[in-house]
N, C-alpha and C positions, 0 to 999 in steps of 0.2 A: 464352464458356462461364461459367456461374454457378459460383462457388467457395463451397461451404457451409462454415460454421464447424465445427470438430471438436466432438463431443459426448461428454460423459462417460457411461460405460456403467454398467449395474448391477454389473458385475464391479468397476469402480472404487469404487462405493458399498460393496460387500462388503469390499474391501481396506481402505478408510478405517475402516469401522465395526469391523472386527476389530482394527486397529492401536490405535484408541482404547480398545476394551474390554480389550485386553491391558495397556494402560497403567493402566486402572482397576483391574484385578485386582492388578497389581504394587503399587498404592497403597492397596489395601484399600477400594475404593469400590463401593457398590451402585448408584449412580446419578449422573448429571451433570445440572446445570441450566446450559445454555449460553445466556447472554444475548447476543443480537445487538444489538438496540436501535439506538442511534445511534453505536456504536463505529466506529472507523476500520477495524478488522479485521472480516472477515465470517465469524466463527467458526460462526455458525448455518448459513450457506450451505454450509460444509464438510461438514456432515452431511445437509443436505436437498437440495442442488443447486437451491434455489429462491431467490427474492428475499430479500435481506438485510433484517433489521429485527425479527425475531421472537425467540422463546425456544424452545429445544428441551429437552424432558425426555427424557433418554437413559439408559434402564436398562441394567444389566449384561446382563440377559436380557430378551427380549421386544421388542415394537415400540416405537420412540420416538414421542413426541407432539410435534407442532409447534404452538405457540401463535402464531397469525398476528397481525400488528400492527393490521390494520383489518378490519372486518366484510366488506368487499367481497372481500378475499383469501380469506376462509373460503368464500364462495359460489363464487368463481372456481376455487379448487383442487378443490372438490367436483365440478366439471364436467369436469375434465381427463381422467378415464378415458374419458368419452364421446367425447373428441376424439382418442383413440388415443395419448395421451401416457403414457409409462411413468415414473411418478414414483418417487422413491426412498422416499418416506414416504407413509403412507396414513391416519394418525390426525391430524386437525386439530381445533383448538379456537380459538374467538375469544380473543384475549389483550389486548384494548385496556386493561383494568385489570390491570396485570401482577401486582400483589400478590395479589389474590384468584384470578386465573387460574392462577398458578404453584402457589399453595398447594392449590387444588382438584385440579389435575392430579396433584400428588404424592400426595395422599390417594387419588384414584381408582385410581392404580397400586399402592396398598398400600405406599408407600415412606416413610410419615410417621415411621417409627422407624429409618430406615436411615442409613448414612454417605454423605453427598452431597458431591460435588465441585462447586465453583461456578466457572464461567468468566465473568469480567467484574467480579467483586467486587474483586479485587486489580488493581493497575495493570499496564499493558503498553504498550511502545513509547511513543507520544505521549499515550496515555490513562493518564497516570501515576497517577491516583487512581481508576482503574476507571470504569465507566459504568452501574452499577446505581443507580437513584435511592434516596435515603435512605429515603423513605416505603415504597417497595417492599420493600427489604431488612428494614426494621424490622418490617413486617407479617408477612413470611414467618417471621422468627425467632420472633416472638411467638405465631404460630398453628401452628407446627410445633416445639413445645418439646422433643420427644423425638428429633428429627433431629440428627445431628451434621454440621455443615457445615465443609468445608475448601476453601481457595483452590486452584484448579487451572488457572489461566490459563496459566502458564508451561509446565506439563507438557503441556497440550493443544497448545500452539503447537509444542513440540518434536517432537510426532508428525508435524506438517505439513511439517517442514523439507525432507526429501529427497523429491523429486517422482517420481511414477510415470511411465512412458512416456506414458500418456494425458494426464497433467497437463502434461508437457513439450511435447507437441504443441500444447496450448492456449496455453502461454506463447509458443512460437515463432510461432504464427499471430498472436497479439495484437501481438508485437513487430514482425512483418512489416507489419501494418496501421499501426503507429506509424511505421515507416520510410517507408512510402508517404505518410503524412500529412506527414512532414518534407519529402519531395520536393515535395509540393503547396505547403507553406509557402514553400519556397525559390523556387518558380516564381511564386507569386502576390505576393511582396513586391516592390513597385515604387514608384518615386518618385511622389508626388502622390495615391496612394490612401489611404483611411482604414484604420486598424488593424482596424476591424470587418470589412472585406472579407476580410482574411487569416484572421481568426479564424473567420469563417463557412465559408470554404473548407476549413480544416483539420477543423472539426467535420463538415462534409458528407462528407469523405473517410473519417473514422472510422466514422460511422454508416452510410454508404453501403456499407461492406464488412461490415456486420452486427454490428460490435462496439459496445461502449459505452465511455465514458471516465469515470473517477471524478472527473477534474478536467481543466481546460485552463488553465494559468496563462500569462500573457503580459503583458509590459510593454515599452515602448520609450522612447527618449530619449537625450540626450547625457550624462545622468547616470542610469545604469540600475541602481539597487540593488534596487528593488522587484521581486519576482516573486510575483504573486498574480493572482486574477481581475481583469480590467481594471476600473478605476474606473467607466468608462462603463457597464459591464455591471451594476454594483451600484446606482449612484446617478444614472444618466442623464448627459446632456450629450453634446457632440460627441466622438466618438472622435478621437484624434490623427491628423494627416496625416503619412504617412511622408516624411521629408526626409533629405537627405544629412547625414551626421555622426551619425545615430542608430545605436544598437545595439538590436536586438530580442532579448530573452531570453524563452524559453518552456520549459514543461514540460507534457507530456501523459501520460495514463495509460490507453491502450487496454486493455480487459479482455475476456477471453473465458472463459465458464463460471466467473466470479468469480475468475479468475486474472489478476492485474494485471501489466502491464509499465509502464515509464516511459521516456520519451525526452526528452532535453534538445535544444534547437535554438536556437543563437545566431547571429544574422545581422547583419553590418555593412553599412550602407547608404552607398555612396559612400566618401569619405575620412573616416575616423574618428580620434579622438584616439589618439595613440600608446600611451596608458595602457591602452586597450582591448586593443591588440595584445599588450602585456606580460601582461595578465590571461589572455588566451587561451593564451599560451605556457606559463604556469605551470599552468593547468588541464589542458592537454594532457599535460604531463610527469607531473602527478599521476595522470591517467587511465592512462597507460602503465605507471607503477610499480605501480599497483593491479592491473592485469591480469597483470603479470609475477609479482606476489607471490601471487595467488590460485590455489591448487591444493589438492587433497585432503591433509589431514594438518596443515596450518598453522592457527594460531589466527586468529580474525577480527581480533584486536588487531594482529597482525603486518601484515596488509593495510592496516588503518587508519593505522598508524604510517608505513608506507612512503609512502602517499598524502599524508601531512601534510608530509613532508620538504621538497619544493620551496616550499610556501607559507611554512613557517617560515624557510627560507633567504632568501627574497625579501621577508620581512616583509609578506606578503599576509595578509588576513584573510578570514573567511567567516562566513555566518550560516545555513547549512543543512548537513546531514551530507555528507561527501565520498563516503560509501558507506553503504548500508543494505540489509538483507535484504528480500526480497519474498515475500509469500504464506506466512507473515505477515512483518511487519517485526520480526523477532525480534532483530536486532542492528543497531546503528548506531554510526558514529563520532561524535565530539562534534558537537553541533549548531551550534557557534559557535567562532570564534577571533577575538576582538576586539583591536584595537590597544591599547586600555586598557579594562579591565573594571571600573574603580572605580565609575563611575556605574551600571553594570548591577548590581553587587553591592549598591550602596546601595539601588537601587530594588527589589531582590528580598530585602532583609534578609539578604544574605550567603548565600542558599541556592542561588545559581546555581553549578553545578559543571561544570567542563570534564572530561568523562569519556566513555569508550567504553562503550556499553551492551552487555552480553553478549560482552565481548571474549574470554572464555575458550571460546567456542563453537568446536569443531573443524570446519573446513570439510570437506564431503563432496561427492562427485559427485552431481549431481541437485539441489543447492541453487541458488536463483536470487537474484541481487543486482541492485540499481540502483547503478551506478558513476557518480557525478555530481559531480565536483569543480567548484567555482565560486569562482575567485579574485577577491577584491576589493582594489582599491588606491584609497584615497580614496573618491570617489563613483562609481567605475567598477566594473563586474562583468561577467564572462563565465562562463557555465555550459556544460559539455560532458558527453557521456556517454550511456549507455543501459543496456539490460538485458543481463546476462551470465548464462550458465549454466555451472556448474562441471562439467567433464568428468573422465574418469579420470586425465588427465595435466596438466590446467591449467584453463583456462576459455575460453569462446567469447563474444565480444561480438557480439550479434546486430545491433545498430544501429550503422551506420557514419557516416551523414550528420551526426549530432550529436556526433561525436567531436572536432570542431574548429570554430573560428569560420569561418563561411561568409560570402562577400561577394557583394553584388549591386550 
């Protein structure tokens, strides 16, 4: 039997638009300019339910305008009603030259003297300095001299934090697809085959179930610190052959209706160095402490601090957050904990800060998180975890296979 992906309804569109407009009213805004472009977060898709990468002109009243990123999208979206597709948005404009397109759209809507909130100009999550090009922003300011612009990324993101029942169904389905992909990865990892075989089978599993994935990171070896797109996938050359003693670390991000989930999957092949086992034990303890601490009413920093305890006790280090928010990545624990950060501080001019981002956020039912501790000792690393949904009384970890180091 074919299982279709859940689809967001027009009712969900109306809920989102009303929530955003209520926030605009509270902040005295007449309009939003929501820059999607090349950001990690898909803020434009939140309003359009379409492919990420454009700009949305979103007035307090009236229909929004979507500036699409390439001309082919403009023609493709114009054909969608003939295909029986019920789109959320009906006013499209070509937007390949963002500076003139945004300026013209604001003038066409009669908003050139209004107070406008801007999503994407100020930093957010890993896009710390925003993602609006300098030339684009300079042109808009110069050619809309009577408009009053205010940064609005944080406020926009806060509206997105608590998920609706429709959104949670998408998150759950995406995480289930990720869990199945982890099963496939565990089954296909065998001595003597190339890493590319496992990679292809995982991707086939995700796409075969109708989802997409924002990334699939994977690395293998007897010293396994790197977690990124495989080298052979970027610069060619033969993919590694899987051998006894290796550990494969991976992270995937199955996504349904622009709602992302993430799964960690670490696999030990044959007999591995005891240090890997120790890393796995620390990561597993950190995961359990995080799940125990996560419940409505506590601050995000409390969860992050609880997860950090076993790593600090065992003098383990890490280079990715132990936990971060999903849809959007509104909060995250420190991105690193190094054995000695003197060299890092020197290379960054002393600007590198060990800090929790948005630690004061109060956790509520309906929020989604990626719980992903990765303990490093020397040149060994093991990542565990998956997507968790906050419930009325605690939290529920959807993904089980990635919660500990697996063996083949």
